[in-house]
C-alpha positions, 0 to 999 in steps of 0.5 A: 940086278934087281927089278927097279935097276933093270927097269931103270936101264930100260927106260934109258934105252937098254934092251932085255935080251934072252939066249941059251947058255953054251954050257946047257944051263938053260935060258940067260938074260942080260941087257944090251949094250953092256951085257949086264946079266939079269936073273931069270926070275927078274927077267920073267917079271920085267917081261910081264910088266905093262909097258914092256914090248917085244923087240919084234924078233920072232922068227916064227909067229908062235915062237918066243921073243928074244928081246924086250924093250920099254915102250916110248910113252913109259921110257918118257915117264919112268923115274919122273913119277912123283912120290907120295907124300907121307902124312904124320898121324 
């Protein structure tokens, strides 16, 4: 999935999740509830975007979150932004 697809899914209420592979391959990211896999580089870009919040599932205050969601304000406006009109020169 690309960045736009992940953000579109999150605007509809899906949650970005992170876990560790059973095969020892490191971190894995996916969208819940449909378990659509997300590449690590895309997930890390999503996490850094303003409007993406942690899911509140940290076990310790200095630990990383394992879920991220789009805040309600951005969920309402995502995809409804007006496209710029092209001006002919």
